[in-house]
N, C-alpha and C positions, 0 to 999 in steps of 0.2 A: 945475249943482250946485257949491256952494261947499265948499272943503276947507280945513282949518287946517294940515295937515302935509304935503300934497303939492300939486304944481302939474301941470296938464294943459294941453298945447298941441298943436293939430293943424295940420299944414302939409302940404297936398297929400295924399299917401297914407301919411304917417307921423304917428303920434301919439306924443308924448313924455310920460311920467310922470316927474316930478322929485321925489325925496324932499327935503323942505324943512324939516328941523330942524337947520340947520347948526351951531347953538350946542352941540349934543350929538352932533355927527358923524352925524346922521341915525339915531340909535339908535331901535330899534323899541319903541314903547309901545302901549298898548291902543288909543288913538285912531288912530295911524298904521296899525296892522294893520286896524282897522275900515274906515278910509277907502280903503286899498288894495284890500280885498275889494270894497267898493262900486264903486270905479272899474273894476276888472277885470270885474265882473259887468255893469256898464252898458255897457262899451266893446266887449265881445266880439261884439256884433251890429251895431256901427256900421260905416260905410263907409270903412274905411282898410285898409291891407295890412300895415303893419309897426309894431310897438310898440317904442319905445326906453325903457329904464329907466335913469335917471341919478340923481346925488345932488348937491345944492348944498353948497358949502363945502369943507372940507379933506378929507372922506372920503365915499365912496359910502354905506357903512352900517357902523357899528361893532358891529352885533349888537343884543342886547336892552338897553334902557335899565335900568341897574342900580338906579336909584331906583324904577322901576316893578317890577323883580324883588324888591326889598327889601320892598315892600308886599304881595307875595304871601303872606308869612307870616301876614297877617291874614285871608286868604281861607280858606274851608272847602275841603275836598278837592273837593267838587262844583264850587265856583266856580273852583278852579284847573284842573280838567279842562275846564270850558267855555272858559276863557281860552286854555288850551293848544290846544284844538281850533280856535279862531279863527285861531291862527298856522298850524296844520296846514292849514286850509282855504285860507289865503293862498298857501302853497307849492303846494298842489294847483291852485288857480285859475290861478296863473302858469304852472305846468308844462303844464297842459291848455289854455292859451289858444289859440284856433283859428287865430290869425294868427302870423306870424313875430315872435319876441321877441328883442331884442338888448339886453344890458346893457353900459353903459359905466362901468367901475370905476376908482377912483383912491383914493389915501390909504390908510387902514387899513380893511380889510374883515375883520370878525370874525364868528364864529358864524352867527347868522341872516342876516347880510349875505351870507355865502358861500352860504347856502341860496338867496337870491334870485338870485345869479349862476348857480348850478347849475340852477335851474329854467328859465332862459332858453335858447332854442335856440342862441344865439351870445353870446359875451362878449368884449369888447375892453378890456384894462386897461392903465393906464400902467405902464411898466417899473419905476417906483419903488414900486408898490403892495405892501403887505405884508398877509399873510393869517395867520389863526390860528383854530383851533377851541379857543378859550380856555375853554370851559365847564368842563373838568375842573379847572382851577385854582381855580374857584369852587365846586367840589363839585357841579357840574351836568353834564348830558350833552346832546349835540346830537341829541335824540330826533326831533323832527318834521322836521328837515332831512335826517336820515340816509338815507331812501330815495333822495333825489335826488343826494346826494353819492356814495353807493355806485354808483348808475347811471353816474355820470361817471368815477370813478377806481377802482372795484373794491374788493373787501373788504380786501385786504392793505394797500393804501395808506391806505384810510379808517381801518383799525384803528391804524396807526402814528400818523396825524395826530390822531385822536380821543383816543388814550391818552396822548400826550405833550403835546398842546397847543402844539407847537413853532411858531415863526414861520417862514413860508416866503415865497419871493419870487414875483413875477409870472412870472418865467422858469420857475421850478419848476412853478407852477400850469399853465402852458401845456404843459410837458413831460409832465405827468401826465394831461393831458386835462381838467382842471378848468375852464380857460378856453380860448377859441379863439385869441386872440392877445395877446402882450405887446409893447407898442409905446411909443415915446417920446411925450410929450405932443404934440409937433408932428406926429407921424405919425397920431395917432388920428383926427383929423377927416377926413383924406384917405382912410384905410382904411375908416372907417365909411361914408363917402359911396360908395366903390366897392362895398362890400358891399350897401348899400341898392339901388344901381343894378342890381347883379347879380340881386338877389332880385326887383326889380320887372320883370325880364325873364322871370320864371317865372309860370305861372298860379296864382292864389291857391287855387283849388279843389284843384288837384293838390298844392300845398304842404300843405294840410290833410290830404289823403289819405296823403301820405308820413309826416306826423307820427303819424297813426293806425296806419299800417303798422308803424312801429317799435315802438309799444306792443304791437301784436298779437304781434310776434315775441318780446317779453319775457314774455308771459303764456300762450303756447300751446306745446305740445310739437310735435316735428317731424311726427308723424303728422297732427295737426290742421292744421298749417301747410300741408301739401300741398293740402288742400281750401281753406282760407281764402285763401291767396295766389293760387291759380288762379282762384277766384271774383272776387277783387279785380281782377286784371289783365284778366279777361274783360270786366268792367264798364267799366274805364278805357278799354279799346281802342275802345269804341263811344261814349265820352263826347264832349261838345261840344269840350272843351279838347283832347283827343287828336286829333280830326279836324281841328280848326283848326291845331294845331301841325304836323301832317304836311303839310297843304295849304299853309301858309305856307312851310314848308321848300322844297317843290317850286316854289313861285311866287317864291322868293327875296325875301320881304318879312317885315316884323315881324308877329307875330300880334296879335290885337286886345287882348290883355291887357298888352302891352308899354307901360311908362310911362317917360318921361324924368324923372329925379329932378332937381329944382332945389332946391339947399340954400337955407336961409334966410339 
């Protein structure tokens, strides 16, 4: 499948999606949103274990393309709702992607770009990266990304950042739990390789189960969770992965799912 705004590259057990509108700092427009949705839908059942999300050029993603947003005034309410839903679907597809997702961020990351970061399981950003929920300065609000931001940093910090639109650093983003690591440009490649290797040491089916377990904890009360979690672990204990993992431990060998990561 040919894309105009993104690049896709597969190497071993890692697939990389690269945002490729560097002339506008990878700002999200209608076509990029559509292509990302198509890519995530087609890739979720393919045979790889980790999805990397990167951006070409000076910035990972500067949020919504303002020329694209300017044209929204010519859309009907129904057309605006359809367009906004496509962006909401993108965030949902990325957040619910069944494989491990890692974002590698740099430059200026604004609005919807922070949404992409928050929807990934892990994120590593250059220490010079700057972030802002700049929507409020334009009379807009970070509506469709808000569920994922609040999941990451909580209501209090989200309220502060949404209402002020203030610029914050990669270090602060890590401190608040918005990103996983803030590192120098030189450290990022080594750290991401180490993270990928660590994740390739874990069974992909169990990783999927853990991602689903976390969502269950967010959507059920404690009374329901007593039953849900006991049912889940009962099934996991007799699964192929669990039996292999325990057997490999006693036999002092690598389990069948272990892969050695060879960087490109």
